[in-house]
C-alpha positions as CSV (number, residue, x, y, z in Angstrom):
1,X,-0.3,0.0,-0.1
2,X,1.0,3.5,-0.2
3,X,-0.2,7.2,0.2
4,X,-0.2,9.8,-2.4
5,X,-1.7,13.5,-2.4
6,X,-4.4,14.1,-5.2
7,X,-6.4,17.1,-5.2
8,X,-5.4,18.2,-2.1
9,X,-6.3,15.0,0.1
10,X,-4.0,12.5,1.1
11,X,-5.4,9.2,-0.3
12,X,-4.3,5.3,0.7
13,X,-4.0,3.4,-2.4
14,X,-3.7,-0.3,-2.5
15,X,-4.8,-3.9,-4.5
16,X,-4.0,-4.5,-8.5
17,X,-1.5,-6.8,-9.3
18,X,1.3,-5.5,-7.3
19,X,-1.0,-4.6,-4.1
20,X,0.1,-1.2,-4.6
21,X,-2.6,0.4,-7.1
22,X,-0.7,-0.5,-10.1
23,X,-2.0,-1.2,-13.2
24,X,-5.1,-0.2,-15.2
25,X,-8.1,-2.3,-13.7
26,X,-10.9,-1.0,-11.9
27,X,-10.9,1.4,-9.1
28,X,-13.0,1.5,-6.1
29,X,-13.1,4.9,-3.9
30,X,-14.2,4.7,-0.7
31,X,-14.9,7.7,1.6
32,X,-14.7,7.0,5.7
33,X,-17.3,8.6,7.6
34,X,-17.2,11.4,10.2
35,X,-15.4,11.5,13.1
36,X,-13.2,8.3,11.5
37,X,-9.3,8.2,11.4
38,X,-8.5,8.6,7.4
39,X,-7.4,4.9,7.3
40,X,-11.0,3.5,9.2
41,X,-12.0,1.4,5.8
42,X,-8.3,0.7,4.6
43,X,-8.3,-2.7,5.6
44,X,-11.4,-3.4,3.5
45,X,-9.2,-3.9,0.3
46,X,-8.2,-7.3,1.7
47,X,-11.5,-8.3,2.9
48,X,-13.1,-8.1,-0.3
49,X,-13.2,-11.0,-2.8
50,X,-13.0,-9.2,-6.1
51,X,-10.6,-9.7,-9.1
52,X,-6.8,-9.2,-8.4
53,X,-7.1,-6.4,-10.5
54,X,-9.5,-4.1,-8.8
55,X,-7.3,-1.3,-7.4
56,X,-8.7,0.3,-3.9
57,X,-8.4,4.0,-2.7
58,X,-9.0,5.4,0.2
59,X,-9.2,9.4,0.7
60,X,-8.6,11.0,4.0
61,X,-11.1,13.7,4.7
62,X,-9.7,17.5,5.0
63,X,-11.3,18.2,8.2
64,X,-9.5,17.6,11.9
65,X,-11.8,16.8,14.9
66,X,-11.0,18.5,18.2
67,X,-14.1,16.4,19.7
68,X,-12.6,14.1,21.8
69,X,-11.2,12.3,18.6
70,X,-7.5,13.0,18.3
71,X,-7.4,11.1,15.1
72,X,-11.3,12.4,13.5
73,X,-11.6,13.7,10.3
74,X,-14.6,14.6,8.1
75,X,-15.8,15.7,5.2
76,X,-18.0,18.6,6.8
77,X,-18.5,19.5,10.4
78,X,-21.4,18.2,12.4
79,X,-22.9,19.7,15.6
80,X,-22.7,16.5,17.6
81,X,-24.2,17.5,20.2
82,X,-27.3,18.6,18.8
83,X,-27.8,15.6,16.6
84,X,-27.2,13.1,20.3
85,X,-30.4,15.6,21.7
86,X,-32.2,15.1,18.7
87,X,-31.8,11.6,19.1
88,X,-32.3,11.4,22.3
89,X,-35.7,13.2,21.8
90,X,-36.6,11.1,18.8
91,X,-36.8,14.1,16.4
92,X,-36.2,13.5,12.9
93,X,-33.1,14.5,10.6
94,X,-33.7,17.1,8.5
95,X,-33.0,15.2,5.2
96,X,-34.0,18.3,3.0
97,X,-31.6,20.6,4.6
98,X,-27.9,21.2,2.5
99,X,-25.2,21.1,4.9
100,X,-22.7,23.7,5.3
101,X,-19.6,22.4,4.0
102,X,-21.6,20.2,1.4
103,X,-19.9,22.4,-1.9
104,X,-16.6,22.2,-0.8
105,X,-16.3,18.9,0.0
106,X,-17.6,17.5,-3.0
107,X,-15.6,19.9,-4.8
108,X,-13.0,18.3,-2.9
109,X,-13.3,15.0,-4.3
110,X,-13.8,16.5,-7.9
111,X,-10.3,18.0,-7.8
112,X,-9.2,14.2,-6.2
113,X,-10.8,12.7,-9.0
114,X,-9.1,15.0,-11.8
115,X,-5.7,14.3,-10.2
116,X,-6.6,10.4,-10.1
117,X,-7.3,10.7,-13.8
118,X,-4.2,12.6,-14.7
119,X,-1.7,10.7,-12.9
120,X,-3.7,7.1,-12.0
121,X,-4.7,6.1,-15.2
122,X,-8.4,5.8,-14.2
123,X,-10.9,4.8,-16.3
124,X,-14.1,6.9,-16.3
125,X,-16.7,4.2,-16.7
126,X,-14.6,1.6,-14.3
127,X,-14.7,3.7,-11.2
128,X,-16.7,2.9,-8.4
129,X,-17.0,5.8,-6.0
130,X,-18.8,5.3,-2.5
131,X,-18.6,5.6,1.0
132,X,-19.7,4.9,4.8
133,X,-22.0,7.4,6.6
134,X,-21.0,10.8,5.7
135,X,-18.4,9.6,3.4
136,X,-21.9,7.6,1.2
137,X,-23.7,10.8,1.8
138,X,-20.8,12.4,0.1
139,X,-20.0,9.8,-2.4
140,X,-24.2,10.5,-3.7
141,X,-23.6,13.9,-3.5
142,X,-20.7,13.7,-5.8
143,X,-22.1,11.4,-8.5
144,X,-24.9,13.6,-8.7
145,X,-23.4,16.2,-9.5
146,X,-20.4,15.1,-11.4
147,X,-20.4,14.9,-15.3
148,X,-18.3,11.7,-15.4
149,X,-19.4,8.2,-15.8
150,X,-19.0,5.7,-13.2
151,X,-19.1,2.3,-12.8
152,X,-21.4,2.0,-9.7
153,X,-22.2,4.0,-6.4
154,X,-21.5,2.4,-3.3
155,X,-23.7,3.1,-0.1
156,X,-22.8,1.7,3.2
157,X,-25.2,2.9,6.0
158,X,-25.4,6.4,4.5
159,X,-28.9,8.6,4.6
160,X,-30.6,11.4,2.5
161,X,-29.2,14.9,2.4
162,X,-30.4,18.0,0.1
163,X,-33.5,16.0,-0.8
164,X,-34.9,18.3,-3.3
165,X,-31.5,18.8,-5.3
166,X,-30.9,15.1,-5.3
167,X,-34.3,14.4,-6.4
168,X,-33.9,16.4,-9.2
169,X,-30.9,14.8,-10.0
170,X,-31.5,11.0,-9.8
171,X,-33.0,10.7,-13.1
172,X,-29.6,11.6,-15.0
173,X,-27.9,8.4,-13.2
174,X,-30.6,5.9,-14.8
175,X,-29.3,2.6,-15.4
176,X,-26.7,3.2,-12.4
177,X,-25.4,0.2,-10.2
178,X,-26.0,0.8,-6.9
179,X,-25.0,-1.4,-3.6
180,X,-26.8,0.1,-0.9
181,X,-26.8,-1.5,2.9
182,X,-28.2,-0.6,6.1
183,X,-28.8,-1.8,9.6
184,X,-32.0,-2.4,10.9
185,X,-31.2,-1.4,14.1
186,X,-29.0,1.9,13.1
187,X,-29.4,4.8,15.9
188,X,-27.8,7.3,14.2
189,X,-28.8,7.2,10.3
190,X,-32.5,5.4,10.7
191,X,-33.5,2.4,8.4
192,X,-36.9,3.9,7.3
193,X,-34.5,6.7,5.8
194,X,-32.5,4.5,3.9
195,X,-35.2,2.4,2.5
196,X,-36.8,6.1,1.5
197,X,-33.6,6.5,-0.2
198,X,-33.8,2.9,-1.8
199,X,-37.1,3.4,-3.1
200,X,-36.3,6.7,-4.5
201,X,-33.1,5.2,-6.6
202,X,-35.5,2.2,-8.0
203,X,-38.3,4.6,-8.7
204,X,-36.0,6.7,-10.7
205,X,-34.2,3.4,-12.7
206,X,-31.3,2.9,-10.9
207,X,-30.3,-0.6,-10.3
208,X,-30.3,-1.2,-6.5
209,X,-28.6,-4.4,-4.8
210,X,-30.0,-3.8,-1.6
211,X,-27.9,-5.5,1.5
212,X,-30.1,-4.8,4.8
213,X,-29.1,-6.7,8.3
214,X,-29.9,-6.8,11.8
215,X,-27.7,-4.3,13.4
216,X,-26.6,-1.2,13.9
217,X,-24.4,1.7,12.1
218,X,-21.5,-0.8,11.1
219,X,-20.5,-2.9,8.3
220,X,-20.6,-6.5,8.8
221,X,-18.9,-9.6,7.3
222,X,-22.1,-10.5,5.3
223,X,-22.2,-6.9,3.7
224,X,-18.6,-7.3,3.0
225,X,-19.7,-10.7,1.1
226,X,-22.2,-9.1,-0.9
227,X,-20.5,-6.3,-1.9
228,X,-17.5,-8.1,-3.1
229,X,-19.9,-10.1,-5.1
230,X,-21.2,-6.6,-6.4
231,X,-18.3,-5.1,-7.5
232,X,-17.1,-8.6,-9.0
233,X,-20.3,-8.7,-11.1
234,X,-20.0,-5.1,-11.8
235,X,-16.8,-5.1,-13.4
236,X,-17.5,-8.3,-15.6
237,X,-20.6,-6.6,-16.9
238,X,-18.2,-3.7,-18.8
C-alpha cells in the first residue's frame, strides 16, 4: 500500500497486481465517515473478494476534529451535541437541508478525481465511488453533481441530505448500478430513511442491490461478502 496526495487530499492506495494500486484495472474509491480516522476503511481492500486487478483508493477527509477524537476527520462539520439531543428526543433529521460545507467537500472530491485521472490512469467508466455514513452521503452528492461516468455507487449506512436537489438529479443516473446496505437498528441514521432512499433510487431507474442486516451503524461481514459480489459482477459486465 502507498500514500499519495491528489486534489489536496491524502489517499491510501492499494490492490491491483502489485498490491500498491498498480495496473489499469477497475477502481473502488471509498470515503470514510464522520469522526473516523483517515485509514478507517483501508483494511477492506484485504477483506473484499474481488478480481486481482481491482484497485482501491481511500481518501482522508480534510477536516480535523477536536471533539475528543484526536485522529477524527470529517468531510463537513456536524454539531454532535445537537444531534445527540435530537436522537434522545426522537426528533427526525432534516433530510431536505443542505449541510454547510457540502459544496466544499464535493469540490475536493472532484479535484481528487481529476488528479487521479491524470496520474493513476482511471478509466472513467470503471470507477466505483462510495463510502460509509457521511462518506456515503458525499459519494451520492458527488455522483449526482459530476458529469463523469461511474461503474457504480456504493452507499454503506448512508442517508438522504439535500433531498430536493438530489431528487432533481437522480434521473440523470438512470441505469447506474448501486450497492446499498443498512442496519435495521441503526441509531444514528434511521433504517426508514435508508429505505426511502432505496425506493427513490429504484423509482428513478437506478439498479439497486439492497443489503439489509440486523444491526446498527456498522459494516458486518455479510455486507462485505455481498459488496465483493457486486463489484465483481459490475466489473464483469463492462
